[in-house]
NUTI-988167 format. One record per atom (N, C-alpha, C, O): residue in three letters; x, y, z. Coordinates in steps of 0.05 Angstrom, whole numbers, padded with zeros to 5 digits, always signed. Each point is the difference from the previous one (the first is absolute). Example, Ala and Ser with C-alpha at 12.3 -4.5 7.8 and 13.67 -1.06 7.14 Angstrom:
<recs>
ALA+00264-00114+00156;ALA-00018+00024+00000;ALA+00018+00024+00000;ALA+00021+00000+00013;SER-00028+00021-00027;SER+00016+00024+00001;SER-00015+00022+00014;SER+00010+00022+00004;
</recs>
This chain:
<recs>
MET-00021+00642+00450;MET-00020+00018-00011;MET-00024-00016-00010;MET-00023+00007+00007;LEU+00028-00028-00022;LEU-00022-00016-00010;LEU-00016-00012+00023;LEU-00024-00003-00002;GLY+00037-00004+00025;GLY-00014-00011+00022;GLY-00018+00021+00012;GLY-00023-00005+00007;ILE+00032+00030-00004;ILE-00015+00022+00010;ILE-00027+00005-00017;ILE-00022+00001+00010;VAL+00027+00000-00036;VAL-00022+00004-00019;VAL-00019-00022+00004;VAL-00024+00005+00003;ALA+00033-00030-00004;ALA-00020-00022+00004;ALA-00014+00000+00026;ALA-00023-00009+00002;ALA+00036+00018+00019;ALA-00013+00001+00026;ALA-00021+00022+00002;ALA-00020-00003+00015;LEU+00025+00025-00030;LEU-00019+00023+00003;LEU-00022+00000-00021;LEU-00019+00015+00002;THR+00022-00033-00022;THR-00020+00000-00023;THR-00013-00027-00003;THR+00014-00020+00001;THR-00039+00019-00005;THR-00013-00025-00005;THR-00001-00006-00030;THR-00012+00015-00015;PRO+00024-00036+00008;PRO+00001-00007-00029;PRO-00028-00010-00010;PRO-00016-00010+00017;PRO+00009+00012-00041;PRO-00026-00009-00010;PRO+00000-00030+00001;PRO+00020-00014-00004;GLU-00044+00004+00009;GLU-00005-00030+00001;GLU-00006-00011-00026;GLU-00006+00015-00019;GLY+00008-00042+00017;GLY-00007-00013-00025;GLY+00021-00016-00014;GLY-00006-00014-00019;PHE+00030+00017+00028;PHE+00022-00014-00013;PHE+00002-00028+00011;PHE+00001-00004+00024;HIS-00001-00015-00043;HIS+00003-00028+00008;HIS+00024-00011-00015;HIS+00002+00000-00024;ALA+00017-00010+00041;ALA+00026-00010-00012;ALA-00007-00026-00015;ALA-00016-00017+00010;PRO+00028+00014-00034;PRO-00005-00025-00015;PRO+00012-00025+00014;PRO+00020+00002+00014;GLY-00033-00024-00018;GLY+00009-00025+00012;GLY+00000-00023-00021;GLY+00004+00004-00023;THR-00010-00028+00033;THR+00000-00024-00016;THR-00023+00000-00022;THR+00000-00016-00018;GLU-00019+00035+00021;GLU-00022+00001-00019;GLU+00011+00008-00028;GLU-00013-00004-00020;LEU+00037+00015+00020;LEU+00012+00008-00025;LEU+00005-00026-00018;LEU+00002+00002-00024;PHE+00001-00023+00036;PHE+00007-00025-00014;PHE-00026-00016-00008;PHE+00002-00022-00010;GLN-00025+00034+00016;GLN-00025-00013-00007;GLN-00014+00019-00021;GLN+00008+00023-00003;TYR-00029-00032-00009;TYR-00013+00017-00020;TYR-00030-00001+00006;TYR-00011-00020+00010;ALA-00003+00042-00015;ALA-00028+00003+00006;ALA-00006-00004+00030;ALA-00016-00017+00009;GLY+00030+00033+00007;GLY-00004-00003+00028;GLY+00016-00025+00011;GLY+00024-00002-00003;ASN-00039-00015+00015;ASN+00012-00025+00011;ASN-00003-00024-00018;ASN+00008-00022+00008;GLU-00020+00027-00032;GLU-00005-00022-00018;GLU+00018+00003-00024;GLU+00008+00022-00008;GLU-00001-00045-00003;GLU+00016+00001-00026;GLU-00018+00009-00022;GLU-00023-00009-00001;LEU+00033+00026-00016;LEU-00015+00007-00024;LEU+00010-00017-00023;LEU+00023+00001-00009;CYS-00040-00017+00000;CYS+00006-00018-00023;CYS-00004+00015-00025;CYS-00022+00009-00005;LEU+00043-00006-00011;LEU-00003+00012-00025;LEU-00011-00019-00022;LEU-00014+00008-00018;ILE+00022-00033+00021;ILE-00010-00021-00017;ILE-00004-00025+00017;ILE+00018-00007+00015;GLY-00042-00006-00018;GLY-00005-00023+00014;GLY-00009+00003+00029;GLY-00003+00023+00010;THR-00002-00044+00004;THR-00009+00001+00028;THR+00014-00023+00016;THR+00010-00019-00012;GLY-00011+00021+00038;GLY+00011-00021+00018;GLY+00028-00007-00006;GLY+00017+00018-00002;PRO-00011-00044+00000;PRO+00028-00007-00005;PRO+00010+00007-00028;PRO+00024+00000-00005;TYR-00042+00007-00012;TYR+00008+00009-00027;TYR+00000+00030-00004;TYR-00003+00010-00022;CYS+00006+00004+00045;CYS-00002+00029-00001;CYS+00027+00011-00008;CYS+00021-00008+00010;LEU-00022+00027-00030;LEU+00024+00015-00008;LEU-00003+00027+00010;LEU-00016+00016-00010;GLN+00032-00009+00031;GLN-00002+00027+00012;GLN+00026+00015-00007;GLN+00017-00008-00016;LYS-00014+00031+00029;LYS+00021+00019-00008;LYS+00028-00012+00001;LYS+00016+00003-00019;ALA-00010-00015+00041;ALA+00027-00012+00002;ALA+00006-00021-00020;ALA+00022-00002-00011;SER-00043-00015+00005;SER+00005-00021-00021;SER+00003+00013-00026;SER+00018-00008-00015;LEU-00034+00028+00008;LEU+00003+00014-00026;LEU+00026+00013-00003;LEU+00012-00001-00022;LEU-00002+00013+00043;LEU+00027+00014-00001;LEU+00022-00021-00003;LEU+00019+00005-00015;MET-00022-00027+00028;MET+00021-00021-00003;MET+00000-00010-00029;MET+00021-00004-00012;LEU-00044+00000+00001;LEU-00001-00009-00028;LEU+00012+00022-00018;LEU+00015-00005-00018;LEU-00023+00029+00023;LEU+00010+00022-00014;LEU+00031+00002+00000;LEU+00013+00005-00021;SER-00002-00010+00045;SER+00029+00001+00002;SER+00014-00022-00017;SER+00021+00004-00011;ALA-00035-00027+00009;ALA+00010-00022-00017;ALA+00000+00008-00030;ALA+00019-00005-00015;VAL-00042+00018+00007;VAL-00002+00009-00027;VAL+00022+00022-00006;VAL+00013-00001-00021;ILE-00009+00019+00039;ILE+00019+00021-00004;ILE+00028-00011-00002;ILE+00016+00008-00017;ILE-00009-00027+00035;ILE+00027-00012-00001;ILE+00005-00016-00025;ILE+00021+00003-00013;VAL-00040-00020+00005;VAL+00003-00016-00024;VAL+00002+00018-00024;VAL+00016-00005-00018;GLY-00033+00026+00017;GLY-00001+00018-00023;GLY+00026+00015-00002;GLY+00011+00005-00022;PHE+00000+00003+00046;PHE+00025+00016+00000;PHE+00023-00016-00011;PHE+00015+00011-00016;PHE-00012-00037+00025;PHE+00022-00014-00011;PHE-00004-00010-00028;PHE+00020-00004-00015;LEU-00045-00001+00006;LEU-00005-00007-00028;LEU+00009+00024-00018;LEU+00014-00004-00020;VAL-00023+00028+00027;VAL+00008+00023-00015;VAL+00029+00004+00001;VAL+00011+00008-00021;ALA+00002-00012+00043;ALA+00029+00006+00003;ALA+00017-00018-00017;ALA+00020+00008-00011;PHE-00029-00034+00009;PHE+00017-00020-00013;PHE-00013-00012-00025;PHE+00009-00021-00009;ARG-00028+00033-00002;ARG-00012-00010-00025;ARG+00020+00003-00024;ARG+00002-00017-00017;GLN+00013+00038+00017;GLN+00020+00005-00020;GLN+00026+00008+00014;GLN+00007+00023-00002;PRO+00007-00040+00015;PRO+00023+00008+00016;PRO+00023+00010-00018;PRO+00004-00010-00022;ARG+00010+00030+00032;ARG+00022+00012-00014;ARG+00025-00006+00016;ARG+00000-00005+00024;LEU+00023+00005-00039;LEU+00026-00005+00013;LEU+00006+00022+00020;LEU+00009-00005+00022;VAL-00015+00030-00031;VAL+00003+00023+00018;VAL-00027+00009+00009;VAL-00015+00013-00016;PRO+00007-00020+00041;PRO-00028+00006+00008;PRO-00005+00029+00002;PRO+00018+00016+00005;ALA-00044-00010-00008;ALA-00009+00028+00002;ALA-00029-00001+00008;ALA-00014-00020-00004;GLY+00005+00042+00016;GLY-00028+00002+00007;GLY-00009-00020+00020;GLY+00012-00003+00021;VAL-00034-00011-00027;VAL-00014-00019+00018;VAL+00019-00024+00004;VAL+00001-00011+00022;GLN+00013+00003-00043;GLN+00018-00023+00003;GLN+00022+00006+00019;GLN+00007-00017+00016;ARG+00003+00040-00016;ARG+00021+00009+00018;ARG-00009-00001+00029;ARG+00015-00007+00018;LEU-00040+00015-00013;LEU-00011+00000+00026;LEU-00005-00028+00010;LEU+00004-00005+00024;ALA-00014-00012-00042;ALA-00005-00028+00008;ALA+00026-00015+00006;ALA+00002-00015+00019;GLU+00019+00021-00037;GLU+00026-00014+00005;GLU+00012+00011+00026;GLU+00014-00015+00013;GLY-00020+00040-00006;GLY+00010+00010+00026;GLY-00011-00014+00022;GLY+00014-00005+00019;VAL-00040+00000-00019;VAL-00016-00015+00021;VAL+00013-00028+00003;VAL+00008-00009+00021;VAL-00006-00005-00044;VAL+00011-00028+00001;VAL+00029+00001+00010;VAL+00007-00017+00017;ASP+00009+00036-00026;ASP+00027+00001+00009;ASP+00003+00006+00030;ASP+00018-00009+00013;LEU-00037+00025-00003;LEU+00000+00007+00029;LEU-00003-00026+00016;LEU+00014-00006+00019;VAL-00034-00011-00028;VAL-00005-00025+00015;VAL+00023-00019-00005;VAL+00007-00014+00019;ARG+00005+00013-00043;ARG+00022-00018-00005;ARG+00025+00008+00016;ARG+00012-00017+00012;SER-00005+00042-00012;SER+00025+00008+00013;SER-00003+00004+00030;SER+00017-00009+00015;ALA-00038+00021-00006;ALA-00003+00006+00028;ALA-00013-00022+00017;ALA+00001+00001+00024;VAL-00013-00020-00038;VAL-00013-00021+00016;VAL+00012-00027-00007;VAL+00011-00013+00017;VAL-00014+00005-00042;VAL+00008-00028-00007;VAL+00031-00003+00002;VAL+00008-00019+00015;LEU+00008+00035-00027;LEU+00029-00005+00000;LEU+00011+00007+00027;LEU+00019-00012+00010;GLU-00031+00032+00003;GLU+00010+00008+00026;GLU-00005-00020+00022;GLU+00016-00004+00018;VAL-00040-00009-00020;VAL-00009-00018+00022;VAL+00005-00028-00007;VAL+00009-00015+00017;MET-00016+00006-00042;MET+00000-00028-00008;MET+00024-00007-00016;MET+00007-00024-00001;GLY+00006+00043-00012;GLY+00021-00007-00018;GLY-00009-00009-00027;GLY-00024+00001-00005;PRO+00042-00009-00014;PRO-00008-00008-00027;PRO-00021-00023+00000;PRO-00016-00002-00019;SER+00017-00015+00039;SER-00018-00023+00001;SER-00029+00009+00004;SER-00018-00016-00003;GLY+00013+00040+00011;GLY-00026+00011+00003;GLY-00012+00012-00025;GLY-00024+00008+00001;LEU+00038-00006-00022;LEU-00010+00013-00023;LEU-00025-00013-00012;LEU-00017+00015-00011;PRO+00013-00042+00013;PRO-00025-00013-00009;PRO-00025+00012+00013;PRO-00022-00002-00011;PHE+00026+00013+00035;PHE-00022+00011+00016;PHE-00005+00031-00005;PHE-00016+00013+00013;LEU+00031-00004-00033;LEU-00003+00030-00006;LEU-00028+00006-00009;LEU-00010+00021+00009;PRO-00003-00036-00027;PRO-00027+00007-00009;PRO-00020+00000+00024;PRO-00016+00019+00002;PHE+00018-00039+00015;PHE-00018-00002+00022;PHE+00003+00024+00020;PHE-00019+00011+00009;LEU+00044-00004-00003;LEU+00006+00021+00018;LEU-00007+00027-00012;LEU-00010+00018+00014;THR+00014-00014-00040;THR-00008+00024-00014;THR-00030+00003+00001;THR-00010+00022+00005;ALA-00005-00043-00010;ALA-00029+00001+00001;ALA-00010+00008+00028;ALA-00018+00016+00002;ILE+00030-00028+00018;ILE-00008+00005+00028;ILE+00005+00030+00005;ILE-00018+00014+00010;PHE+00042-00004-00017;PHE+00007+00028+00006;PHE-00018+00019-00014;PHE-00011+00019+00013;VAL+00006-00022-00039;VAL-00016+00019-00015;VAL-00028-00001+00010;VAL-00013+00021+00003;PHE+00002-00045+00000;PHE-00027-00003+00009;PHE-00006+00015+00026;PHE-00020+00014+00003;ILE+00038-00019+00016;ILE-00004+00014+00027;ILE+00003+00030-00003;ILE-00015+00016+00011;TRP+00034-00008-00026;TRP+00007+00029-00005;TRP-00024+00014-00012;TRP-00007+00022+00010;VAL-00005-00033-00031;VAL-00023+00012-00012;VAL-00023+00002+00019;VAL-00014+00020+00002;ASN+00009-00043+00012;ASN-00023+00000+00018;ASN+00003+00018+00025;ASN-00019+00011+00010;ASN+00045-00008-00002;ASN+00005+00021+00021;ASN-00004+00027-00010;ASN-00011+00017+00015;THR+00019-00011-00040;THR-00001+00026-00011;THR-00029+00010-00005;THR-00005+00024+00000;PHE-00014-00043-00003;PHE-00027+00008-00003;PHE-00010+00017+00023;PHE-00019+00016-00003;GLY+00032-00017+00026;GLY-00008+00016+00024;GLY+00004+00030-00004;GLY-00012+00016+00015;ILE+00028-00008-00035;ILE+00004+00029-00003;ILE-00009+00009-00028;ILE+00006+00023-00008;VAL-00019-00041-00008;VAL-00009+00008-00026;VAL-00027+00013+00002;VAL-00019-00012+00011;PRO+00016+00036-00021;PRO-00025+00015+00002;PRO-00023-00017-00011;PRO+00002-00015-00020;PHE-00026+00018+00034;PHE-00025-00014-00008;PHE+00002-00030+00007;PHE-00021-00014-00003;ILE+00043+00003+00011;ILE+00002-00027+00009;ILE+00005-00001+00029;ILE-00016-00009+00015;GLN+00039+00020-00008;GLN+00008+00005+00028;GLN-00007-00023+00019;GLN-00012+00003+00021;PHE+00020-00027-00030;PHE-00005-00023+00018;PHE+00022-00021-00007;PHE-00001-00011-00022;PRO+00020+00006+00041;PRO+00020-00021-00005;PRO-00013-00027+00005;PRO-00007-00006+00023;THR+00005-00010-00044;THR-00013-00025+00004;THR+00015-00018+00019;THR-00012-00018+00012;THR+00039+00022-00009;THR+00016-00016+00018;THR-00008+00006+00030;THR+00010-00013+00018;ALA-00028+00033-00014;ALA-00009+00005+00028;ALA-00021-00019+00007;ALA-00007-00003+00023;ARG-00005-00011-00042;ARG-00018-00023+00006;ARG+00016-00026+00005;ARG+00013-00009-00018;MET-00014-00002+00042;MET+00018-00022+00009;MET-00002-00024-00019;MET+00019-00016-00001;ALA-00040+00012-00014;ALA-00003-00024-00017;ALA+00022-00001-00021;ALA+00012-00020-00006;ILE-00006+00045-00004;ILE+00021+00001-00022;ILE+00028-00006+00010;ILE+00013-00018-00010;PRO-00003+00032+00030;PRO+00026-00007+00011;PRO+00001-00028+00010;PRO+00020-00014-00002;ALA-00042+00005+00014;ALA+00000-00029+00010;ALA+00003-00020-00022;ALA+00015-00020+00002;PHE-00029+00025-00026;PHE+00003-00018-00022;PHE+00028+00000-00011;PHE+00011-00021-00005;LEU+00002+00046+00003;LEU+00027+00001-00010;LEU+00019-00014+00019;LEU+00019-00014-00008;ALA-00023+00018+00034;ALA+00018-00013+00020;ALA-00003-00031-00001;ALA+00020-00014+00001;ILE-00044+00004-00004;ILE-00005-00029-00002;ILE+00014-00010-00026;ILE+00012-00021+00000;LEU-00015+00035-00022;LEU+00013-00008-00025;LEU+00030-00001+00004;LEU+00013-00019-00010;VAL-00001+00039+00024;VAL+00029-00001+00005;VAL+00007-00024+00017;VAL+00020-00014-00006;TRP-00037+00008+00026;TRP+00005-00023+00018;TRP+00002-00025-00017;TRP+00019-00016+00004;PHE-00039+00012-00022;PHE+00000-00024-00016;PHE+00026-00001-00018;PHE+00012-00021-00004;VAL-00005+00044-00007;VAL+00022+00001-00020;VAL+00027-00008+00015;VAL+00014-00018-00010;PHE-00008+00031+00033;PHE+00026-00006+00012;PHE+00001-00028+00012;PHE+00021-00013+00000;ASN-00044+00003+00009;ASN+00000-00028+00010;ASN+00002-00021-00022;ASN+00014-00020+00003;ILE-00027+00026-00025;ILE+00003-00019-00024;ILE+00028+00001-00010;ILE+00011-00021-00007;VAL+00000+00045+00005;VAL+00029+00002-00008;VAL+00018-00015+00018;VAL+00018-00015-00010;GLY-00022+00017+00036;GLY+00016-00014+00019;GLY-00002-00030-00003;GLY+00020-00014+00002;ILE-00044+00004-00007;ILE-00005-00029-00002;ILE+00013-00010-00026;ILE+00012-00021-00001;VAL-00015+00037-00021;VAL+00011-00008-00026;VAL+00030+00000+00001;VAL+00013-00019-00010;LYS+00000+00040+00020;LYS+00029+00002+00001;LYS+00013-00018+00020;LYS+00022-00009-00005;GLN-00034+00004+00028;GLN+00013-00015+00020;GLN-00013-00027+00005;GLN+00013-00018+00012;GLY-00037+00014-00020;GLY-00015-00024+00007;GLY-00016+00006+00025;GLY+00009+00015+00017;GLY-00032-00027-00015;GLY-00018+00006+00023;GLY+00012-00003+00027;GLY-00001+00018+00016;TRP+00014-00042-00011;TRP+00011-00005+00026;TRP+00023+00018+00006;TRP+00002+00011+00022;HIS+00016-00008-00041;HIS+00024+00016+00004;HIS-00007+00029+00003;HIS+00014+00014+00015;TYR-00034-00004-00028;TYR-00009+00027+00003;TYR-00009+00004+00028;TYR+00009+00019+00013;LEU-00026-00036-00003;LEU-00011+00002+00028;LEU+00023-00003+00019;LEU+00002+00015+00020;LYS+00016-00034-00024;LYS+00022-00004+00019;LYS+00020+00023+00000;LYS+00009+00008+00022;ASN-00003+00003-00045;ASN+00019+00023-00001;ASN-00012+00025+00012;ASN+00014+00017+00010;THR-00041-00015-00011;THR-00013+00024+00012;THR-00004-00004+00029;THR+00005+00019+00015;LEU-00012-00041-00006;LEU-00006-00003+00030;LEU+00024-00011+00016;LEU+00002+00005+00024;PHE+00015-00020-00037;PHE+00023-00012+00013;PHE+00026+00005-00015;PHE+00012-00019-00010;PRO-00004+00045+00008;PRO+00023+00006-00015;PRO+00025-00012+00012;PRO+00002-00002+00025;PRO+00018-00007-00042;PRO+00024-00013+00012;PRO+00017+00022+00014;PRO-00001+00023-00006;GLY+00016-00035+00026;GLY+00018+00019+00015;GLY-00011+00011+00025;GLY+00014+00013+00015;VAL-00041-00018-00011;VAL-00013+00010+00024;VAL+00001-00022+00021;VAL-00007-00023-00005;PRO+00016+00030+00030;PRO-00001-00020+00021;PRO-00028-00012+00004;PRO-00020+00014-00001;LYS+00019-00040+00005;LYS-00027-00014+00001;LYS-00018+00010+00021;LYS-00024+00003-00005;PRO+00033+00004+00030;PRO-00019+00010+00019;PRO-00013+00026-00007;PRO-00022+00007+00009;ILE+00037+00009-00028;ILE-00013+00025-00009;ILE-00023-00004-00017;ILE-00017+00017-00002;TYR+00015-00041-00012;TYR-00023-00004-00018;TYR-00026+00000+00015;TYR-00021+00006-00012;ILE+00022-00011+00039;ILE-00025+00001+00015;ILE-00012+00028-00001;ILE-00025+00003-00002;LEU+00041+00016+00002;LEU-00010+00028-00001;LEU-00001+00010-00029;LEU-00019+00015-00008;TYR+00040-00022-00008;TYR+00004+00011-00027;TYR-00023-00010-00019;TYR-00011+00017-00015;THR+00004-00043+00015;THR-00017-00012-00019;THR-00027+00011+00001;THR-00011+00007-00021;PRO-00003-00006+00044;PRO-00028+00011-00001;PRO+00001+00029-00007;PRO-00019+00010-00014;ILE+00038+00006+00022;ILE+00000+00028-00007;ILE+00004+00003-00030;ILE-00012+00017-00013;GLU+00030-00034+00001;GLU+00004+00003-00029;GLU-00024-00010-00016;GLU-00006+00010-00022;PHE-00008-00030+00032;PHE-00024-00010-00013;PHE-00021+00022+00000;PHE-00012+00005-00021;VAL+00007+00007+00042;VAL-00020+00021+00002;VAL+00009+00024-00019;VAL-00016+00012-00014;SER+00042-00006+00016;SER+00009+00023-00015;SER-00002-00004-00030;SER-00009+00018-00014;VAL+00018-00042+00005;VAL+00002-00004-00029;VAL-00027-00007-00012;VAL-00009+00011-00020;PHE-00005-00031+00033;PHE-00024-00012-00012;PHE-00025+00013+00008;PHE-00021-00004-00013;LEU+00021+00020+00033;LEU-00025+00012+00009;LEU+00001+00032-00002;LEU-00018+00012-00012;MET+00039+00000+00022;MET+00000+00029+00003;MET+00009+00014-00024;MET-00006+00024-00003;ARG+00020-00037-00016;ARG+00008+00014-00023;ARG-00023+00012-00017;ARG+00001+00024-00007;PRO-00021-00040+00000;PRO-00022+00011-00014;PRO-00015+00020+00015;PRO-00010+00020-00011;VAL+00007-00024+00037;VAL-00013+00020+00017;VAL+00012+00027+00001;VAL-00013+00020-00003;THR+00040-00020+00008;THR+00014+00025+00001;THR+00001+00014-00028;THR-00001+00024-00002;LEU+00002-00040-00019;LEU+00000+00012-00027;LEU-00026+00015-00005;LEU+00000+00023-00009;ALA-00022-00036+00015;ALA-00027+00010-00005;ALA-00006+00024+00019;ALA-00010+00020-00009;VAL+00016-00022+00034;VAL-00006+00020+00020;VAL+00017+00024-00005;VAL-00011+00022+00001;ARG+00036-00023-00007;ARG+00018+00022-00005;ARG-00012+00017-00023;ARG-00002+00025+00003;LEU-00004-00038-00025;LEU-00010+00015-00022;LEU-00027+00012+00004;LEU-00004+00024-00005;ALA-00014-00039+00016;ALA-00028+00010+00005;ALA+00001+00022+00020;ALA-00013+00021-00004;ALA+00028-00024+00026;ALA+00000+00020+00022;ALA+00010+00027-00010;ALA-00011+00021+00007;ASN+00033-00022-00022;ASN+00012+00025-00011;ASN-00019+00014-00019;ASN-00003+00025+00001;MET-00011-00039-00017;MET-00018+00013-00019;MET-00025+00010+00015;MET-00011+00021-00007;ILE+00001-00036+00026;ILE-00023+00009+00016;ILE+00006+00025+00014;ILE-00016+00019+00000;ALA+00041-00018+00013;ALA+00008+00023+00015;ALA+00002+00024-00018;ALA-00008+00022+00007;GLY+00020-00026-00030;GLY+00004+00022-00018;GLY-00026+00011-00011;GLY-00003+00024-00002;HIS-00016-00041-00005;HIS-00025+00007-00010;HIS-00016+00016+00021;HIS-00013+00020-00006;LEU+00014-00029+00031;LEU-00014+00014+00022;LEU+00011+00027+00005;LEU-00015+00019+00004;ILE+00043-00016-00005;ILE+00012+00026+00005;ILE-00008+00020-00023;ILE-00007+00023+00006;LEU+00008-00032-00031;LEU-00009+00018-00021;LEU-00029+00008+00003;LEU-00007+00023-00004;ALA-00009-00042+00011;ALA-00028+00006+00004;ALA-00005+00019+00022;ALA-00017+00018-00003;VAL+00032-00020+00025;VAL-00004+00019+00022;VAL+00007+00028-00009;VAL-00016+00018+00006;PHE+00038-00014-00019;PHE+00007+00027-00007;PHE-00016+00011-00023;PHE-00005+00024-00002;ALA-00005-00042-00017;ALA-00018+00009-00021;ALA-00027+00009+00011;ALA-00010+00021-00008;ILE-00002-00037+00024;ILE-00026+00006+00012;ILE+00005+00024+00020;ILE-00017+00018+00000;GLY+00038-00018+00015;GLY+00004+00023+00019;GLY+00004+00026-00015;GLY-00009+00020+00009;THR+00022-00020-00032;THR+00004+00023-00017;THR-00028+00011-00008;THR-00006+00024+00002;TYR-00010-00042-00013;TYR-00027+00008-00010;TYR-00017+00011+00024;TYR-00014+00020-00003;TYR+00016-00034+00026;TYR-00016+00009+00022;TYR+00009+00026+00012;TYR-00017+00017+00008;LEU+00042-00012-00008;LEU+00010+00025+00011;LEU-00007+00024-00018;LEU-00010+00020+00009;PHE+00015-00024-00036;PHE-00006+00022-00018;PHE-00031+00005-00003;PHE-00009+00021-00008;SER-00006-00042+00015;SER-00029+00004-00003;SER-00012+00019+00021;SER-00022+00010-00002;HIS+00038-00004+00024;HIS-00007+00018+00021;HIS+00012+00027-00003;HIS+00001+00015+00019;LEU+00008-00009-00044;LEU+00013+00026-00005;LEU-00018+00023+00007;LEU+00008+00020+00011;TRP-00035-00023-00019;TRP-00018+00022+00004;TRP-00020-00006+00023;TRP-00021+00013+00001;THR+00027-00032+00015;THR-00016-00006+00023;THR+00005+00020+00022;THR+00023+00003+00008;GLU-00044+00010+00003;GLU+00005+00019+00021;GLU+00010-00013+00025;GLU-00011-00020+00009;GLY+00032+00031+00002;GLY+00013-00010+00024;GLY+00018-00023-00004;GLY+00013-00009+00019;ALA-00010-00001-00044;ALA+00015-00023-00005;ALA+00020+00004-00023;ALA+00013-00018-00009;ALA-00011+00044+00000;ALA+00017+00006-00022;ALA+00029-00007+00006;ALA+00016-00007-00018;TRP-00009+00010+00043;TRP+00027-00006+00008;TRP+00009-00029-00007;TRP+00023-00006-00004;VAL-00044-00013+00004;VAL+00005-00028-00006;VAL+00011-00003-00029;VAL+00017-00017-00006;ALA-00027+00034-00011;ALA+00008-00003-00029;ALA+00029+00006-00003;ALA+00013-00011-00019;SER-00001+00027+00036;SER+00029+00005-00003;SER+00017-00024+00002;SER+00022-00002-00010;PHE-00032-00018+00025;PHE+00015-00025+00004;PHE-00002-00018-00026;PHE+00015-00019-00004;GLY-00034+00026-00013;GLY-00003-00015-00024;GLY+00025+00001-00018;GLY+00006-00019-00014;VAL+00009+00043+00016;VAL+00024+00002-00016;VAL+00021-00020+00009;VAL+00012-00012-00017;PHE-00008+00007+00043;PHE+00017-00019+00010;PHE-00008-00028-00007;PHE+00017-00017-00007;SER-00043+00012+00008;SER-00011-00026-00007;SER+00005-00006-00029;SER+00006-00022-00007;PHE-00009+00041-00010;PHE+00004-00005-00028;PHE+00029-00003-00007;PHE+00008-00016-00017;ALA+00010+00031+00031;ALA+00029-00004-00003;ALA+00007-00029+00007;ALA+00015-00013-00014;MET-00026+00004+00036;MET+00006-00028+00009;MET-00010-00020-00020;MET+00013-00020-00006;LEU-00037+00026-00006;LEU-00011-00018-00020;LEU+00019-00003-00024;LEU+00005-00022-00009;VAL+00005+00045+00000;VAL+00019-00001-00023;VAL+00025-00015+00008;VAL+00009-00017-00016;PHE+00002+00023+00039;PHE+00025-00013+00009;PHE-00005-00030+00002;PHE+00017-00016-00009;MET-00039+00007+00023;MET-00005-00029+00004;MET-00006-00014-00026;MET+00006-00024-00003;THR-00018+00037-00016;THR-00005-00012-00027;THR+00026-00004-00013;THR+00004-00022-00011;ALA+00016+00041+00012;ALA+00026-00005-00011;ALA+00014-00023+00014;ALA+00014-00016-00013;PHE-00017+00015+00039;PHE+00012-00022+00016;PHE-00012-00027-00007;PHE+00014-00020+00001;GLU-00039+00020-00007;GLU-00014-00025-00006;GLU+00010-00011-00028;GLU+00000-00024-00004;VAL+00009+00041-00013;VAL+00012-00008-00025;VAL+00024-00017+00006;VAL+00004-00021-00012;LEU+00013+00030+00031;LEU+00023-00016+00007;LEU-00008-00025+00015;LEU+00013-00021-00004;VAL-00033+00022+00021;VAL-00008-00024+00015;VAL-00011-00021-00019;VAL+00004-00024+00004;ALA-00019+00033-00025;ALA-00010-00020-00019;ALA+00022-00015-00013;ALA-00001-00025-00002;PHE+00022+00039-00006;PHE+00023-00014-00011;PHE+00015-00017+00019;PHE+00006-00023-00007;LEU-00001+00033+00031;LEU+00016-00014+00020;LEU-00014-00027+00010;LEU+00014-00020+00004;GLN-00040+00021-00001;GLN-00014-00023+00008;GLN+00000-00022-00021;GLN+00002-00023+00007;ALA-00004+00031-00032;ALA+00003-00019-00022;ALA+00029-00012+00000;ALA+00003-00024-00003;TYR+00016+00041+00006;TYR+00028-00008+00000;TYR+00006-00019+00023;TYR+00013-00020-00003;ILE-00023+00027+00027;ILE+00004-00017+00023;ILE-00011-00027-00002;ILE+00013-00020+00005;PHE-00039+00019-00015;PHE-00013-00025-00005;PHE+00015-00017-00019;PHE+00004-00024+00004;THR+00006+00036-00026;THR+00014-00014-00021;THR+00028-00011+00011;THR+00007-00023-00006;ILE+00007+00039+00021;ILE+00026-00008+00008;ILE-00002-00021+00022;ILE+00019-00016+00003;LEU-00040+00016+00014;LEU-00004-00021+00020;LEU-00007-00026-00015;LEU+00008-00022+00008;THR-00025+00024-00029;THR-00005-00023-00016;THR+00024-00013-00011;THR+00003-00025+00000;ALA+00015+00041-00010;ALA+00026-00009-00011;ALA+00016-00013+00022;ALA+00012-00021-00005;VAL-00010+00032+00029;VAL+00014-00011+00022;VAL-00011-00027+00008;VAL+00016-00018+00006;TYR-00042+00014-00006;TYR-00011-00025+00007;TYR+00005-00022-00021;TYR+00007-00023+00006;ILE-00009+00031-00031;ILE+00005-00019-00021;ILE+00029-00007+00000;ILE+00007-00024-00004;SER+00010+00042+00007;SER+00031-00005+00001;SER+00005-00018+00023;SER+00016-00019-00003;GLY-00028+00023+00027;GLY+00006-00018+00022;GLY-00010-00029-00005;GLY+00012-00019+00010;ALA-00034+00017-00025;ALA-00009-00027-00007;ALA+00017-00013-00021;ALA+00002-00025-00001;MET+00012+00040-00016;MET+00017-00010-00020;MET+00027-00008+00011;MET+00012-00020-00007;HIS-00002+00038+00025;HIS+00027-00003+00011;HIS-00002-00001+00031;HIS+00002+00021+00013;PRO-00005-00045-00001;PRO-00004-00002+00029;PRO+00023+00011+00016;PRO-00003+00008+00023;GLU+00027-00007-00036;GLU+00023+00011+00016;GLU-00003+00030+00003;GLU+00014+00012+00017;HIS-00032+00001-00032;HIS-00005+00029+00004;HIS-00021+00005+00021;HIS-00006+00023+00005;
</recs>
C-alpha cells in the first residue's frame, strides 16, 4: 500500500538527509568557543572537559563522607565501582587485577558519560563520535598494557612470549609471528578506537535522521497536496523515541566493551599463559 501511495503521489521537495556535517560546527568550519587555531576550544573539547568535571564532582560528593551502609549518591557510585570490579576485573583478570580497578573505572565512566551526551537534551552530541577521543583512549590503553607486560615479564620475555609462545612448532612461527605482531601491537588500538567511534557516529546519525525527518514531515501537515506526508511523521517520531531508548543501551554497552577489552589486554600482558 505504501508503495502504491508513493508511486501515485509526489512528495514535497527540500529534505536533505544529515551527514558528516553533524560532526562539524558553523558549516564546514570549526566554531571556536575560546581561542583560535591550535588553541581552539570547540564543542567537543568543552563537553569532554565538562564530563571530567561531572565525573570528579560525582565521586567527590559520593565519598566525601562515606557511610558503612551506603545511601543516595554513595550507593550509586559504589554500584558503578562494584560493576567494574565484579564484571570486569575479577571476571577477566582475577584478584591480581584489582590494582587496575581505578584505571578501568575511570575509563568506563568517562566513555559512558561522553557516550550519553548524545541523548542529553540541548547537548545531543556524543563526543566519542569524534575520532580523536577514542583514538587517544586507545593509545593510552596500548601504552598501559605494553608497559605492564614489560614490567611484569621483562622487555625481551614479553616480546618473546607474545610473538614466540612456547609449545608452537617452529615452522608455524613463520605464519604466527607476523600475524600476532600486527594483531597485538598495531591493530588493538585501531580496533578499540574504530569500534567505539563507529558505533557512536552511526547512532548519532540515525537519531538525527529520524529527528529531522519528523520535523520535516510534520512541517507539511498543512501543505496542499502533501498533507499525506505528515502522516508518516508519526512513524518517524515513534522510531526516534525507540532509537533514543536503544542508544541509552548502546552508550553503556560501548563503554563496557571498551573497558572489558582493556582488561583482557592488560591481563594478557600480565599473564602470558592466558
